[in-house]
GULOMAR-779324 format. One record per residue (C-alpha): residue number from 0; x, y, z. Coordinates in steps of 0.001 Angstrom, whole numbers, always signed. Layout:
residues N
SITE  k  c1  c2  c3
SITE  NUM  X  Y  Z
...
***
This chain:
residues 359
SITE  k  c1  c2  c3
SITE  0  +69448  +99984  +109101
SITE  1  +68291  +102164  +111982
SITE  2  +66344  +100065  +114460
SITE  3  +63536  +101805  +116278
SITE  4  +60732  +99388  +117132
SITE  5  +57644  +100921  +115558
SITE  6  +55870  +97621  +116192
SITE  7  +57048  +97430  +119812
SITE  8  +53531  +96636  +121064
SITE  9  +52558  +94309  +118250
SITE  10  +53014  +90893  +119899
SITE  11  +49671  +89207  +120464
SITE  12  +48488  +88931  +124076
SITE  13  +48212  +85163  +123809
SITE  14  +51972  +84876  +123250
SITE  15  +52603  +86953  +126363
SITE  16  +50375  +84616  +128367
SITE  17  +52015  +81490  +126949
SITE  18  +55504  +82824  +127660
SITE  19  +54818  +83758  +131283
SITE  20  +52904  +80565  +132063
SITE  21  +55703  +78384  +130690
SITE  22  +58351  +80489  +132431
SITE  23  +56387  +80341  +135717
SITE  24  +56007  +76547  +135628
SITE  25  +59686  +76031  +134812
SITE  26  +60669  +78280  +137689
SITE  27  +58334  +76533  +140122
SITE  28  +59797  +73117  +139308
SITE  29  +63367  +74428  +139197
SITE  30  +63221  +76026  +142652
SITE  31  +61033  +73255  +144047
SITE  32  +63724  +70785  +143084
SITE  33  +66367  +73047  +144618
SITE  34  +64475  +73340  +147928
SITE  35  +64003  +69562  +148227
SITE  36  +65768  +68481  +151405
SITE  37  +65894  +72072  +152655
SITE  38  +62196  +72759  +153221
SITE  39  +59328  +70474  +154239
SITE  40  +57108  +71442  +151299
SITE  41  +59571  +72616  +148676
SITE  42  +57184  +72775  +145698
SITE  43  +54448  +74497  +147698
SITE  44  +56954  +77094  +148886
SITE  45  +58299  +77496  +145358
SITE  46  +54791  +77929  +143965
SITE  47  +53874  +80580  +146552
SITE  48  +57072  +82595  +146194
SITE  49  +56904  +82508  +142387
SITE  50  +53259  +83482  +142539
SITE  51  +54375  +86611  +144403
SITE  52  +57543  +87109  +142371
SITE  53  +56213  +86800  +138850
SITE  54  +53891  +89846  +138952
SITE  55  +56963  +91790  +140065
SITE  56  +58988  +90277  +137191
SITE  57  +56259  +91232  +134734
SITE  58  +55902  +94783  +136056
SITE  59  +59630  +95407  +135772
SITE  60  +59920  +93784  +132311
SITE  61  +56999  +95673  +130797
SITE  62  +58085  +98888  +132482
SITE  63  +61466  +98481  +130820
SITE  64  +60446  +97415  +127311
SITE  65  +57365  +99615  +126927
SITE  66  +58263  +102765  +128861
SITE  67  +61876  +103152  +129940
SITE  68  +63522  +101905  +126740
SITE  69  +61305  +103792  +124240
SITE  70  +61198  +106986  +126324
SITE  71  +64784  +107040  +127551
SITE  72  +67184  +104428  +126131
SITE  73  +66128  +104845  +122478
SITE  74  +66398  +108624  +122910
SITE  75  +69923  +108272  +124364
SITE  76  +68971  +109460  +127847
SITE  77  +71104  +106747  +129337
SITE  78  +71760  +108243  +132794
SITE  79  +68059  +108723  +133522
SITE  80  +67365  +105269  +132147
SITE  81  +69902  +103582  +134451
SITE  82  +68795  +105563  +137505
SITE  83  +65112  +104816  +136992
SITE  84  +65828  +101171  +136219
SITE  85  +67850  +100682  +139436
SITE  86  +65268  +102575  +141477
SITE  87  +62424  +100486  +140052
SITE  88  +64243  +97216  +140743
SITE  89  +65047  +98258  +144334
SITE  90  +61427  +99248  +144965
SITE  91  +60165  +95914  +143621
SITE  92  +62688  +93973  +145742
SITE  93  +61471  +95849  +148804
SITE  94  +57868  +94971  +147977
SITE  95  +58814  +91346  +147307
SITE  96  +60593  +91033  +150641
SITE  97  +57643  +92342  +152628
SITE  98  +55037  +90292  +150742
SITE  99  +57077  +87115  +151181
SITE  100  +57601  +87824  +154883
SITE  101  +53919  +88561  +155528
SITE  102  +52208  +86037  +153232
SITE  103  +54571  +83075  +152738
SITE  104  +57299  +82656  +155367
SITE  105  +59432  +84665  +157713
SITE  106  +62382  +82845  +156209
SITE  107  +62355  +84902  +152999
SITE  108  +65729  +83656  +151724
SITE  109  +66063  +79891  +152277
SITE  110  +68470  +79584  +149364
SITE  111  +70718  +82270  +150843
SITE  112  +73831  +81862  +152976
SITE  113  +71988  +82966  +156110
SITE  114  +68524  +83149  +157655
SITE  115  +67244  +86728  +157618
SITE  116  +64212  +88379  +159173
SITE  117  +64932  +91872  +157911
SITE  118  +66124  +93474  +154693
SITE  119  +69907  +93131  +154348
SITE  120  +72417  +94386  +151826
SITE  121  +73324  +90874  +150645
SITE  122  +69675  +89975  +150108
SITE  123  +68971  +93248  +148312
SITE  124  +71932  +92898  +145952
SITE  125  +71172  +89233  +145233
SITE  126  +67485  +89897  +144510
SITE  127  +68278  +92948  +142352
SITE  128  +70704  +90890  +140289
SITE  129  +68023  +88209  +139903
SITE  130  +65452  +90766  +138755
SITE  131  +68009  +92271  +136371
SITE  132  +68565  +88812  +134911
SITE  133  +64833  +88351  +134238
SITE  134  +64529  +91851  +132762
SITE  135  +67526  +91286  +130508
SITE  136  +66252  +87891  +129381
SITE  137  +62750  +89142  +128513
SITE  138  +64032  +92350  +126918
SITE  139  +66468  +90382  +124755
SITE  140  +63640  +88189  +123490
SITE  141  +61383  +91170  +122779
SITE  142  +64129  +93203  +121119
SITE  143  +65154  +90245  +118958
SITE  144  +61565  +89697  +117808
SITE  145  +61162  +93387  +117002
SITE  146  +64466  +93447  +115164
SITE  147  +63420  +90448  +113054
SITE  148  +60081  +92102  +112257
SITE  149  +61783  +95347  +111317
SITE  150  +64346  +93497  +109238
SITE  151  +61571  +91651  +107401
SITE  152  +59703  +94910  +106816
SITE  153  +62803  +96596  +105387
SITE  154  +63622  +93511  +103294
SITE  155  +60076  +93388  +101882
SITE  156  +60255  +97111  +101119
SITE  157  +63613  +96732  +99369
SITE  158  +62246  +93778  +97402
SITE  159  +59207  +95802  +96326
SITE  160  +61423  +98721  +95314
SITE  161  +63713  +96346  +93424
SITE  162  +60802  +94792  +91540
SITE  163  +59421  +98251  +90727
SITE  164  +62800  +99440  +89486
SITE  165  +63309  +96313  +87386
SITE  166  +59839  +96740  +85896
SITE  167  +60651  +100344  +85019
SITE  168  +63969  +99394  +83456
SITE  169  +62346  +96611  +81418
SITE  170  +59844  +99044  +79913
SITE  171  +62506  +101379  +78532
SITE  172  +62610  +99914  +75018
SITE  173  +62426  +102968  +72795
SITE  174  +58835  +103929  +71898
SITE  175  +60215  +105539  +68739
SITE  176  +60905  +102061  +67416
SITE  177  +57210  +101199  +67537
SITE  178  +56117  +104520  +66021
SITE  179  +58574  +104164  +63159
SITE  180  +57568  +100549  +62591
SITE  181  +53899  +101514  +62447
SITE  182  +54756  +104220  +59914
SITE  183  +56559  +101631  +57806
SITE  184  +53588  +99287  +58033
SITE  185  +51350  +102136  +56942
SITE  186  +53582  +102764  +53928
SITE  187  +53526  +99067  +53040
SITE  188  +49755  +99010  +53402
SITE  189  +49396  +101992  +51088
SITE  190  +51611  +100197  +48565
SITE  191  +49539  +97024  +49140
SITE  192  +52751  +95136  +49769
SITE  193  +52606  +91399  +50394
SITE  194  +54981  +91956  +53308
SITE  195  +52363  +93818  +55337
SITE  196  +50681  +90804  +57073
SITE  197  +54053  +89288  +57947
SITE  198  +55358  +92552  +59405
SITE  199  +52180  +93074  +61430
SITE  200  +52498  +89542  +62800
SITE  201  +56105  +90105  +63859
SITE  202  +55233  +93393  +65501
SITE  203  +52356  +91691  +67302
SITE  204  +54629  +88891  +68559
SITE  205  +57206  +91401  +69752
SITE  206  +54648  +93521  +71572
SITE  207  +53054  +90444  +73158
SITE  208  +56445  +89356  +74433
SITE  209  +57259  +92789  +75853
SITE  210  +53838  +93225  +77462
SITE  211  +53113  +89766  +78841
SITE  212  +56213  +87570  +78827
SITE  213  +58581  +89919  +80666
SITE  214  +56750  +89915  +84004
SITE  215  +58760  +87018  +85373
SITE  216  +62284  +87309  +86721
SITE  217  +63589  +84901  +84072
SITE  218  +62518  +84022  +80535
SITE  219  +63676  +81186  +78322
SITE  220  +66656  +82007  +76155
SITE  221  +64738  +80668  +73152
SITE  222  +61982  +83254  +73632
SITE  223  +64526  +86008  +74158
SITE  224  +66292  +85125  +70905
SITE  225  +62935  +84910  +69070
SITE  226  +62112  +88390  +70375
SITE  227  +65458  +89667  +69080
SITE  228  +64833  +88008  +65715
SITE  229  +61455  +89727  +65387
SITE  230  +63085  +93018  +66310
SITE  231  +65782  +92510  +63673
SITE  232  +63229  +91612  +60999
SITE  233  +61339  +94818  +61703
SITE  234  +64535  +96861  +61568
SITE  235  +65364  +95295  +58192
SITE  236  +62088  +96640  +56865
SITE  237  +62978  +100092  +58113
SITE  238  +66536  +100148  +56750
SITE  239  +66144  +98023  +53636
SITE  240  +69195  +96891  +51664
SITE  241  +71549  +99264  +53491
SITE  242  +71464  +97035  +56567
SITE  243  +73421  +93781  +56881
SITE  244  +72807  +91628  +59946
SITE  245  +74813  +88519  +60732
SITE  246  +73496  +86444  +63633
SITE  247  +74938  +83103  +64716
SITE  248  +73933  +80640  +67443
SITE  249  +76349  +78005  +68739
SITE  250  +75515  +75439  +71370
SITE  251  +72278  +74207  +72938
SITE  252  +69903  +77053  +73835
SITE  253  +67216  +74721  +75216
SITE  254  +66501  +74662  +78957
SITE  255  +68292  +77962  +79477
SITE  256  +66902  +81101  +81120
SITE  257  +67850  +84763  +81179
SITE  258  +66430  +88067  +82405
SITE  259  +63847  +89189  +79792
SITE  260  +64755  +91843  +77186
SITE  261  +68226  +92108  +78671
SITE  262  +69931  +91267  +75388
SITE  263  +67352  +93204  +73396
SITE  264  +68604  +96376  +75066
SITE  265  +72068  +95803  +73575
SITE  266  +70531  +95152  +70164
SITE  267  +68415  +98294  +70296
SITE  268  +71479  +100276  +71364
SITE  269  +73376  +98960  +68326
SITE  270  +70710  +100338  +66003
SITE  271  +70259  +103573  +67905
SITE  272  +73965  +104468  +67821
SITE  273  +75020  +102469  +64786
SITE  274  +72520  +101996  +61980
SITE  275  +70623  +105228  +62546
SITE  276  +73717  +107473  +62721
SITE  277  +75615  +106133  +59742
SITE  278  +75078  +106953  +56107
SITE  279  +75386  +104084  +53677
SITE  280  +75643  +100362  +54365
SITE  281  +75744  +99239  +57972
SITE  282  +76833  +95843  +59273
SITE  283  +75798  +94478  +62655
SITE  284  +77204  +91176  +63928
SITE  285  +75503  +89224  +66716
SITE  286  +76606  +85898  +68162
SITE  287  +75240  +83572  +70848
SITE  288  +77551  +80874  +72176
SITE  289  +76450  +78458  +74895
SITE  290  +79130  +76756  +76967
SITE  291  +77952  +74762  +79977
SITE  292  +75740  +77114  +82045
SITE  293  +76956  +80340  +80462
SITE  294  +75982  +82360  +77424
SITE  295  +78690  +84307  +75614
SITE  296  +76878  +87100  +73809
SITE  297  +78668  +89481  +71440
SITE  298  +77277  +92311  +69348
SITE  299  +79186  +94865  +67306
SITE  300  +78066  +97875  +65310
SITE  301  +79931  +100663  +63480
SITE  302  +80558  +103860  +65380
SITE  303  +78869  +106986  +64006
SITE  304  +81273  +108332  +61422
SITE  305  +81058  +111978  +62469
SITE  306  +81913  +111243  +66089
SITE  307  +84362  +108355  +65744
SITE  308  +87499  +110326  +66486
SITE  309  +85913  +111865  +69571
SITE  310  +84471  +108640  +70963
SITE  311  +86189  +106763  +73775
SITE  312  +85131  +104047  +76082
SITE  313  +82773  +106590  +77612
SITE  314  +80381  +105706  +74826
SITE  315  +79327  +102822  +77061
SITE  316  +77636  +105330  +79355
SITE  317  +74611  +105739  +77075
SITE  318  +71161  +105403  +78619
SITE  319  +70551  +101977  +77076
SITE  320  +73825  +100528  +78314
SITE  321  +73420  +102062  +81761
SITE  322  +69957  +100507  +81840
SITE  323  +71443  +97055  +81224
SITE  324  +74221  +97554  +83774
SITE  325  +71649  +98458  +86403
SITE  326  +69495  +95447  +85557
SITE  327  +72498  +93141  +85746
SITE  328  +73486  +94457  +89174
SITE  329  +69915  +94189  +90454
SITE  330  +69049  +90816  +88973
SITE  331  +72301  +88817  +89114
SITE  332  +75050  +88006  +91562
SITE  333  +78369  +89571  +90604
SITE  334  +79867  +86116  +89908
SITE  335  +77088  +85244  +87452
SITE  336  +77994  +87743  +84735
SITE  337  +80848  +89682  +83172
SITE  338  +80289  +92663  +80892
SITE  339  +82962  +94224  +78677
SITE  340  +82368  +97178  +76361
SITE  341  +84998  +98593  +74051
SITE  342  +85731  +100551  +70876
SITE  343  +87893  +98742  +68348
SITE  344  +88582  +99635  +64713
SITE  345  +85619  +101971  +64441
SITE  346  +83392  +99325  +66003
SITE  347  +81411  +99489  +69227
SITE  348  +81629  +95980  +70733
SITE  349  +79728  +94472  +73638
SITE  350  +80840  +91171  +75167
SITE  351  +78617  +89657  +77811
SITE  352  +79187  +86420  +79682
SITE  353  +76112  +85526  +81728
SITE  354  +74796  +82496  +83572
SITE  355  +71760  +81004  +81843
SITE  356  +71234  +77761  +83741
SITE  357  +67647  +76612  +84221
SITE  358  +67832  +76823  +88032
***
C-alpha cells in the first residue's frame, strides 16, 4: 500500500489544542520539578520559558508536517528537506535564545553545564537536538494517525470491492435455466397438467431464495439444501425419465451455515456439462455428510460422451467451477475448506470439504 497522506490536514482543531495544552502542562511541571533547588521560582521560570518555547515547537512541527514533508520528503527531495529542516531549527533556536534573554532571564540555560550570556555552540547543538526531538515526536504521532486513516480507507474500499465481487459471483446462476423452466411450465399449462401449480411453487421458492436469502455472508445449510432440492425437482421436469438423481444426507444439518448458492453452483455445473450434453439416461449422485463442524459434499456426473477422451483435469476450469473457486477464496480462510476435482471412469467428480459451523 502506497502511503501518501491525502487526509494530512484532516485532524480537527480541537485535538490540536488538547494535545498542545496537555504537552505544555506536562513540560511545565517536568522542568519546574527539575529546576527545584536550582532556581528560586522554578515553576514560574518553567512556565515562562515554555510559554516562549512552545510557539517555536508548534511552528517547527507544523512547518515540517504540513509543508516540508509533503513538498519535499514525500517527493524524495531529501537533501533540500534536510537542509531546510536544519536551517529552520537553527533559526528558531536563535529566536528562542534572544527572547529568553530579553524577556525571562539572562541565564538562558540553567539546566546546562555552564552559565552563558551569549549564543554558544554547546547551547545551539543542545537546543537543536531538543527541537528535533519535539518535531520527531509530533511528526510520528501525526504520521501514525494518517497511516491508520489511510489503512482504514483502503480496508473499507477492499471490503466494498469484495462484497461487490461476491454479489456478482452469486448472481451467476445460469439465466437459461429459468427460461427453460418457464417454457416447461408453459407446456404443462397448455397440457393442463396437475404438476403445473407444484412446479410454479418450486420455481417461486427457488427465485425467492436467490433474490432475497443470498444477501447475507452465510445461509443455513438446511436452506441451501432445500434450494438444491427445488432446483433438482425443476430439472427432473425438464429431463423426464432420462434423468436419475440420487441424493443422500448423513449427519445433523441443523445449526450449520454455509455461503449461499455455493453448492448450487456445483449442481448447476453437473447439469450443464453432464445431463445436457449426454444422450440417453443420465445419473447424477449427490451426497452431504456432516462430521463435527465440516460438510463433506460430493457430486458426480457423466462426462459428455463426445469429448470424454479429450477431457482432462482441465475440465475443472469451466466458468461455473472457477466461480466457486473464487468465492471460496474470497469468503473462507484457506484452512476452512478443501476442494478436489477429478475425472474418474468417465465421471466428473467434485469433492468439497468445508467448515459449516454456526459461528
